[in-house]
Each structure stands twice: as structure tokens, then as C-alpha cells.
N, C-alpha and C positions, 0 to 999 in steps of 0.2 A: 184359192179355195180357203174357206174359213171354217173352223170347227169350234163351235161355241161350247163353253161350259164343261170342258173335259177335266176330270180329276184323274190324272194318270199316275200310274205307279211304274217306274222305269227301273230296269236292272241292267247295269253296265256289263258289256261283254268284252273280254280281252281277246282280240283277234291277233294271232301270231303273224309277224311279218308285215311288210308294207307293200302297197300296190302302187306302182309308178303310173300316175294318171295325169295327163296334161289336159285337164278338164275344160278350162276356160277357152282355150283355142278351139278344141273339138266342138264344144257346144255352140260357140259363136258361129262357126262355119255351118253347123247343122241348122240353126234357126235362121241364118241368112237365106238358106235355100227355101225355107218355109215362108219367106217374105213377111216376117213379123216386124212390128214397129221397133225402133231402136230402144224404146223404154221397156217394151215387153221382153225383148231379147236380153237386155241387161238384167232384168229381174230373174228370168229363167236361168241365165248363165250364173248368176250369183247363187241361186238355189243348188244348181248342179255342182258348183264349186264347193259348197258346203258338204254335199254328199261325198265328193271325192276326198275332202279333208277328213270326214268321218272314217272312210275306208283306210286312208293312209295312216291315220293315228290309231286305228283299231278301236275307235271310240263309238261303237254302235250300241244303241239301247233299244230294247223291245218294250214299247210303251204298253202299259196296262196288262202285262203278263203277271199272273199271280206268282208269289214267291215259291210256292210249292212246285210249280211247273219248272221254273228255272233251276231249283234245287235238284229235281229229278234229272234234268239234262246234265247238270254238273256232276252228279253222282255217277252217271253212266260214262263220264269222261275217263274214269279210272279204268285201268286194265282189268281189274277184278272188282266187281261191285257186290256188296253183300245184300242178299234179299231182305235181311232184317232192316237195313238202312232204307231200302225202297218202300217197304211196308210202313215204316215209321213216317216217312215223308208223305206218302199218300194218305195215311190215316189221319194226319194232322189237318187235312182239308176235307171236310165231310162231302162237299159237292164233287170234288175230284174222285174221292173214293167211290161215290155212287156211280160216277161215269165209268170207272174201271170195272166195277161189278156189272154194270149194264152191258159193256162190251163183252165181258167174259160169258155172259148168259145170253148173248144175242144169237139170232139164227145164223149169222155169218160164221160163228165159232162152232156152234152145234155141239155143245157139251152133252154128256149123257145125263147129267143131273144139275139142278140149280145150285149155284155157289153163293154163299152169303158172307164168306170170309175173304178179306183183302189178300191175304197171303196165298190162298188157294187160287184166287183170281189171277194173280201175277204168275203163278206156276202154269196155269192153263194157257194164258195168252202169250207169255214170253216177253222178253225185254223190249223188242222192237214195237210190239203192239201196245205195251205200257207207254212207251214214248209217244206213239201215235195218239193214243187216247189222251195223254196230257196235252199235246199240242192242239188237238181238236177242241178240247175243253177250254184252253186258253183263248183260242180264236173266237169261240162262242161267247166267252165271258166278255171279251173286248167289244163284240158287236152288241151285247145286251147292256152295256154300261149305261146307267140311268142319266149320266151327265152329258151324253152325246146329243147333238142337234139331230133333227130328222134326216137331214142330208148326209151327215156323217154316219148315222146308223145304217142308212141305205147302202152307202159305199162299203162299209165294213161287212155288212151282211152279204154283199156280192163276193167279197174276198173270201170270207169264210165258206160260202157256198161252193165257190170254185175249188177250194182246197179239198172239200169232202168229195166232190164229183171227180176230181183228178185222182184222188187217192183210191176211190172205188174202181176206176177204170185201170189204173196202174196195177192194182191187185189182180183184177180179172185177167188182164193181158199177160202178166207175168206167170200166173198160175196155169192159164190155158194154153199159151203159145210158147212158153220158154221153160227152162229148168232153173230159172232164177228164184231167189227167195222172195215169195210174194209179199211177205210182211215188210221186208225192206222196201219193196216197190211201193207199197201203200204209204209208208213213212215218207218216201221221196215225194210222192204227190202232195202230201200235206205241207211239207217244208218248202215246196216250190213257190208258195205265195208269200213267204215271210218278207221278201224284199218289197213286195207291193204294200204290205202292211206297214213296214218301216217308213217308206217314202210318204205314204198317205198321212201317217200320224205326224211326221216331221213337218208336213206342209201346213199344219195348223199355225205355225209361226210366220207363214208367208201368205197372208190373206190377199195379196195383190197378184198371185199366180192364178191365171184362168184355168178352168177345168181341162180345156183342150191341151194347154201347155203341160199341165201335170200328167196327163195321159201319155204324152210323148216322152217325158222324162222317165216315167215309170217303165214304159216299154223298153227303153234303152238300158236302164240301170238296175232293174230288180233282179236279174240273174246274178250279177256280181255281189249284190248285198245278201241275197239268199245263200250264196256260196260261202260268204264270209261268216255268217251266223252258224252255218253247218260246221265250218272248220272250228269255230270256237267251242262247239259242242262235241268235238272229236268224232264226228260221223265218219263213215267209211269213205275211202278215196273214190269208190265207184259212185256213191250217192252224191258226193261233192261235185264230181265231174258232171253228173246228170243235171244238177242245178245250174251249173255254169253254162252248159250247152243246150238248155231246155228250149231255146228258140230255133234250133236247127231243125229243118224239116227233111233234110237229106244228108244225114251224117255218113262218114266214111264207112265202107263195108268192113265188117269184122268177122273173125272166125266163128264167133258165137254171139248170141244176143247179149245186150248190156242193159243195165238199168237206165242209162241215158236214152237208149232207143225206146224203151218202154214209156218213159216220161214224154218224149217227143211225140210219139204216136198217140198217147192219151190226150195230149194238148190238141193235136190236130183233130182228132175225132170229136172232142168236146166243143171246140170252137165251131166246127161245122154243125154240130147239133144245135148249139145256141143261136147260130145265124140262120138255121133252116136251109142251108145250101148243101147240095149233095157233095160228098167227098169222093172224088174220082181217084181210084187206086192207081191208075196209070200215071198220075202226076207225082206220086210219092212211092218210089221203090222201097222205102223203109217198111211200108205196110205189107208188101209182098215178102220181104226178107224175113219178117217176124211170123209170117203165115196168117196174118189177120185177113189178108185178101189174096185171092188166087190170081194168077196171071190172066189178064183179059177181063177180070171182073170189073163191073162198073162202080156203082155207089157202095161205099163201105160204111157199115154201122156195127154196133155191138148189141143190136136188138135181141140176138139169140141169148145174150147173157144178162138181160134186163133184170131177171129175178135175183141173180147173184149181186149185181150192182146195187139193187134196192136194199138187199140185206146188209151190205157194207155201209151204205148210206145211213140206214137206221141205227146200226151199231155205233157209228161215229157221232151221229147227230143228237141222240138222246130224245 
């Protein structure tokens, strides 16, 4: 896959620790099973080996993320963050400030009066929604970059769209069916696509990787990369675990609901909505444990919460 004409701005992330990954052997076995040609397998294995090296070195970069967004995430890494610092960072980027104000005044937040001051907007929505607004803004900015080719723009638009849709469903499920922090669930949904973004943008240097091969690599590797980025931003252990296990459709039974279960169920529901195939609750006990589906219920949807999902979508999308 080739991305033409990208003028990217990358910010290095310092990932603590190293991940022991024997990538070359694992990926060789994987693509042998897919009956790929020796040349294609070697190309794909080389790309995956680079991903493994990035993770091991802690040398991940988020391409095309504005400085203001990275500075916000870095500021929140501190045990105590000053609202004055966050106001200063957001106010330095007029477009980001407009997005934060828009979310604060959205139907999803339902404030009693319109806010025009950044400080008051931050107080209204809280730290996690500030982070969510910043990530959504950065993903949108990446997708709208004027230097992207049409194919790249389409791919990034899909990634951004999935982040918003997952965030909205995570928020609704957490708020309706659990006692979890719905704002943290929303942030988890947004961050779950960062691995996909990283892999896609890195692939610009590997024009000989076919789209089908890149999709297989992304499916296998994006949770680990999303987790590593979240660790570098000092996100909560619960959120990090959710990113790491986001592909699990039947996680172990727990005493109470978790953010990981909320993200997994949101992905299940969204994937079936996008494919147009019914989601059978009997195949996924997770949906019954969270109360999204009753025992014996057939097809599962969030249609009853369509208005709430639309409000979150609008608040994040701009």
C-alpha cells in the first residue's frame, strides 16, 4: 500500500519496558498457512519485524498528530495536572479549542447554558472528555490532511469513523448497563484504533505490501500497539487492559463489569451493524453478563439507544 504526498508531523513516544516478541518466526508460520508467495511472505515478515522492533525499543510515533494534542496527553501523565496548563495548551490551538467548546455545548453533555470560555468548558466536561475531544480532533485532522492521496484519505476516514462509533457505543453501554465511568469508556473506544492508525501510516514506506496483507498484519498487531501508546500516556490499568484484550469475544467471567468487556461488546455490536448480519446473543455470553441481551434473546442491537449514540457522535465529530 502506498500513500502519496504525505507531509507528516510525528511526535516520539517513550514506551516504558520492552516486549519480548519473536516476530519473524511467528509471522513466517502465519503466512505459510495463508499460502502466500515466498516474496510476499518475506515482505510482510519484514514489515512485522519492524513493528516488533518499534515496540521493543519503545520507538513509536503518532504521525500527523498536532503538537497540542500530544502536549495534552503528556500533561495528563502527571499525578496532578493544573487546569491552567490545560487551558493554555488548548487555547494555543484555535481549532482544538473550538472542538472542546463544541463538545461542552453538545446535546450529549446537556449543559444548562452555552459556554464560550475554554476554562469553563474544561470544568464542565472533565479531564477524560478533554482527552477524548483532543484524540477525536487529532484523528479528524489526520483524515483531512490535504497531502493525502484519495485512497489514504478513505482508509483514514474509516479509522476515524470507527473510533467515533466505538466511543459512542462504549459510552452508552457503560452508562446504561454498568456502574463504570462512562467517560473513561468513551475514551477507551477512541484509543482502540490508534494501533490501526500507526500501522497504516507506517505502511507508507512499504509500497510493496498488498492491502490484504496489511489488513492481516493490522488485525494481529493493532491491540498491542494501542496498548503501548496508552501506557506512554499513563492511562489507567483498566483502560490499557481493555485495549490489549479488545479482540476477545468471550472474556473470563468477573465479579463486576469491566471496561474491557464494554469495549469488546461494543466492537461486536459495531462489526455486526457494519456487516448487516444479525448478532446472536446466544453465541456471546458477554452480552448477557452485561445485561445488553436477555437469556434466550435473539438478535442484539443498540437501536433503543440510537438517539444517545447520535448525540455522542455529533459531539465528537464536529
